[in-house]
LOBAZA-250762 format. One record per residue: residue number from 1; residue in one letter; x, y, z of N, C-alpha, C in turn. Coordinates in steps of 0.02 Angstrom, whole numbers. Layout:
<node seq="NUM" type="A" n_u="X" n_v="Y" n_w="Z" ca_u="X" ca_v="Y" ca_w="Z" c_u="X" c_v="Y" c_w="Z"/>
...
This chain:
<node seq="1" type="M" n_u="-2525" n_v="4739" n_w="120" ca_u="-2533" ca_v="4805" ca_w="149" c_u="-2533" c_v="4856" c_w="92"/>
<node seq="2" type="D" n_u="-2582" n_v="4900" n_w="92" ca_u="-2586" ca_v="4947" ca_w="37" c_u="-2541" c_v="5008" c_w="49"/>
<node seq="3" type="V" n_u="-2529" n_v="5044" n_w="-4" ca_u="-2481" ca_v="5100" ca_w="-4" c_u="-2504" c_v="5155" c_w="44"/>
<node seq="4" type="K" n_u="-2569" n_v="5169" n_w="45" ca_u="-2595" ca_v="5222" ca_w="88" c_u="-2580" c_v="5208" c_w="162"/>
<node seq="5" type="K" n_u="-2590" n_v="5146" n_w="182" ca_u="-2577" ca_v="5127" ca_w="252" c_u="-2503" c_v="5132" c_w="268"/>
<node seq="6" type="V" n_u="-2460" n_v="5112" n_w="223" ca_u="-2388" ca_v="5117" ca_w="233" c_u="-2367" c_v="5190" c_w="241"/>
<node seq="7" type="L" n_u="-2394" n_v="5233" n_w="198" ca_u="-2377" ca_v="5304" ca_w="201" c_u="-2401" c_v="5336" c_w="267"/>
<node seq="8" type="I" n_u="-2460" n_v="5317" n_w="288" ca_u="-2486" ca_v="5344" ca_w="352" c_u="-2443" c_v="5321" c_w="410"/>
<node seq="9" type="L" n_u="-2426" n_v="5258" n_w="412" ca_u="-2385" ca_v="5231" ca_w="466" c_u="-2315" c_v="5262" c_w="465"/>
<node seq="10" type="T" n_u="-2287" n_v="5271" n_w="407" ca_u="-2221" ca_v="5303" ca_w="401" c_u="-2223" c_v="5375" c_w="424"/>
<node seq="11" type="G" n_u="-2275" n_v="5411" n_w="403" ca_u="-2283" ca_v="5481" ca_w="425" c_u="-2291" c_v="5486" c_w="500"/>
<node seq="12" type="A" n_u="-2331" n_v="5441" n_w="530" ca_u="-2341" ca_v="5442" ca_w="602" c_u="-2276" c_v="5426" c_w="639"/>
<node seq="13" type="A" n_u="-2237" n_v="5379" n_w="613" ca_u="-2173" ca_v="5362" ca_w="644" c_u="-2125" c_v="5421" c_w="641"/>
<node seq="14" type="L" n_u="-2122" n_v="5455" n_w="584" ca_u="-2079" ca_v="5513" ca_w="578" c_u="-2101" c_v="5570" c_w="624"/>
<node seq="15" type="L" n_u="-2166" n_v="5579" n_w="630" ca_u="-2193" ca_v="5630" ca_w="674" c_u="-2174" c_v="5616" c_w="747"/>
<node seq="16" type="I" n_u="-2183" n_v="5555" n_w="769" ca_u="-2165" ca_v="5536" ca_w="837" c_u="-2090" c_v="5544" c_w="848"/>
<node seq="17" type="F" n_u="-2049" n_v="5523" n_w="800" ca_u="-1977" ca_v="5530" ca_w="806" c_u="-1958" c_v="5603" c_w="813"/>
<node seq="18" type="F" n_u="-1988" n_v="5647" n_w="772" ca_u="-1973" ca_v="5718" ca_w="775" c_u="-1994" c_v="5748" c_w="841"/>
<node seq="19" type="L" n_u="-2054" n_v="5729" n_w="866" ca_u="-2078" ca_v="5754" ca_w="930" c_u="-2032" c_v="5734" c_w="988"/>
<node seq="20" type="V" n_u="-2006" n_v="5674" n_w="985" ca_u="-1963" ca_v="5650" ca_w="1040" c_u="-1894" c_v="5681" c_w="1036"/>
<node seq="21" type="T" n_u="-1867" n_v="5688" n_w="976" ca_u="-1798" ca_v="5713" ca_w="970" c_u="-1792" c_v="5789" c_w="967"/>
<node seq="22" type="Q" n_u="-1845" n_v="5823" n_w="947" ca_u="-1844" ca_v="5896" ca_w="940" c_u="-1907" c_v="5927" c_w="971"/>
<node seq="23" type="P" n_u="-1916" n_v="5921" n_w="1037" ca_u="-1979" ca_v="5945" ca_w="1067" c_u="-1989" c_v="6020" c_w="1062"/>
<node seq="24" type="V" n_u="-1936" n_v="6060" n_w="1069" ca_u="-1944" ca_v="6133" ca_w="1067" c_u="-1964" c_v="6155" c_w="996"/>
<node seq="25" type="Q" n_u="-1930" n_v="6129" n_w="946" ca_u="-1946" ca_v="6146" ca_w="877" c_u="-2016" c_v="6121" c_w="859"/>
<node seq="26" type="S" n_u="-2035" n_v="6063" n_w="885" ca_u="-2102" ca_v="6036" ca_w="872" c_u="-2155" c_v="6082" c_w="901"/>
<node seq="27" type="A" n_u="-2144" n_v="6107" n_w="961" ca_u="-2192" ca_v="6152" ca_w="992" c_u="-2198" c_v="6216" c_w="951"/>
<node seq="28" type="G" n_u="-2142" n_v="6241" n_w="925" ca_u="-2144" ca_v="6301" ca_w="884" c_u="-2183" c_v="6290" c_w="821"/>
<node seq="29" type="I" n_u="-2175" n_v="6233" n_w="790" ca_u="-2212" ca_v="6218" ca_w="729" c_u="-2286" c_v="6212" c_w="743"/>
<node seq="30" type="V" n_u="-2304" n_v="6179" n_w="798" ca_u="-2375" ca_v="6172" ca_w="816" c_u="-2405" c_v="6240" c_w="831"/>
<node seq="31" type="N" n_u="-2369" n_v="6282" n_w="867" ca_u="-2394" ca_v="6349" ca_w="881" c_u="-2403" c_v="6389" c_w="817"/>
<node seq="32" type="G" n_u="-2357" n_v="6381" n_w="770" ca_u="-2364" ca_v="6415" ca_w="706" c_u="-2425" c_v="6392" c_w="667"/>
<node seq="33" type="I" n_u="-2438" n_v="6328" n_w="668" ca_u="-2497" ca_v="6300" ca_w="633" c_u="-2561" c_v="6326" c_w="666"/>
<node seq="34" type="I" n_u="-2562" n_v="6326" n_w="733" ca_u="-2621" ca_v="6350" ca_w="769" c_u="-2633" c_v="6424" c_w="753"/>
<node seq="35" type="Q" n_u="-2580" n_v="6464" n_w="751" ca_u="-2588" ca_v="6535" ca_w="735" c_u="-2613" c_v="6544" c_w="664"/>
<node seq="36" type="W" n_u="-2588" n_v="6505" n_w="618" ca_u="-2610" ca_v="6508" ca_w="548" c_u="-2684" c_v="6491" c_w="543"/>
<node seq="37" type="L" n_u="-2707" n_v="6439" n_w="579" ca_u="-2777" ca_v="6420" ca_w="578" c_u="-2820" c_v="6474" c_w="610"/>
<node seq="38" type="R" n_u="-2796" n_v="6504" n_w="664" ca_u="-2833" ca_v="6558" ca_w="697" c_u="-2840" c_v="6617" c_w="650"/>
<node seq="39" type="D" n_u="-2787" n_v="6636" n_w="617" ca_u="-2790" ca_v="6693" ca_w="570" c_u="-2839" c_v="6678" c_w="513"/>
<node seq="40" type="G" n_u="-2838" n_v="6617" n_w="488" ca_u="-2884" ca_v="6598" ca_w="435" c_u="-2956" c_v="6601" c_w="458"/>
<node seq="41" type="A" n_u="-2969" n_v="6577" n_w="518" ca_u="-3037" ca_v="6578" ca_w="545" c_u="-3061" c_v="6650" c_w="555"/>
<node seq="42" type="E" n_u="-3018" n_v="6693" n_w="579" ca_u="-3036" ca_v="6764" ca_w="588" c_u="-3050" c_v="6797" c_w="521"/>
<node seq="43" type="A" n_u="-3012" n_v="6779" n_w="470" ca_u="-3024" ca_v="6807" ca_w="404" c_u="-3092" c_v="6786" c_w="377"/>
<node seq="44" type="V" n_u="-3110" n_v="6722" n_w="387" ca_u="-3175" ca_v="6697" ca_w="364" c_u="-3231" c_v="6732" c_w="402"/>
<node seq="45" type="I" n_u="-3222" n_v="6740" n_w="468" ca_u="-3273" ca_v="6774" ca_w="508" c_u="-3282" c_v="6846" c_w="485"/>
<node seq="46" type="T" n_u="-3227" n_v="6880" n_w="472" ca_u="-3231" ca_v="6949" ca_w="448" c_u="-3267" c_v="6952" c_w="380"/>
<node seq="47" type="F" n_u="-3252" n_v="6906" n_w="336" ca_u="-3285" ca_v="6903" ca_w="271" c_u="-3360" c_v="6893" c_w="278"/>
<node seq="48" type="V" n_u="-3380" n_v="6845" n_w="320" ca_u="-3451" ca_v="6830" ca_w="328" c_u="-3487" c_v="6890" c_w="360"/>
<node seq="49" type="R" n_u="-3457" n_v="6921" n_w="409" ca_u="-3488" ca_v="6979" ca_w="441" c_u="-3497" c_v="7036" c_w="390"/>
<node seq="50" type="T" n_u="-3447" n_v="7046" n_w="347" ca_u="-3450" ca_v="7099" ca_w="297" c_u="-3505" c_v="7084" c_w="246"/>
<node seq="51" type="V" n_u="-3512" n_v="7022" n_w="226" ca_u="-3563" ca_v="7004" ca_w="177" c_u="-3633" c_v="7015" c_w="205"/>
<node seq="52" type="F" n_u="-3645" n_v="6994" n_w="267" ca_u="-3712" ca_v="6998" ca_w="295" c_u="-3729" c_v="7065" c_w="327"/>
<node seq="53" type="N" n_u="-3679" n_v="7105" n_w="344" ca_u="-3693" ca_v="7171" ca_w="374" c_u="-3688" c_v="7227" c_w="323"/>
<node seq="54" type="G" n_u="-3670" n_v="7210" n_w="263" ca_u="-3667" ca_v="7260" ca_w="210" c_u="-3609" c_v="7303" c_w="218"/>
């Protein structure tokens, strides 16, 4: 078994453990990540609009 596969399986196991034992905190983290991605996408959209609209 290669190292990459072991790391992926370990990470997945830790993620599942955290989701099961700390569901409220997990939801908060996921919401934070989604908000961060949304903010980043809005920034890119604003940049592209500014470039093409002068």
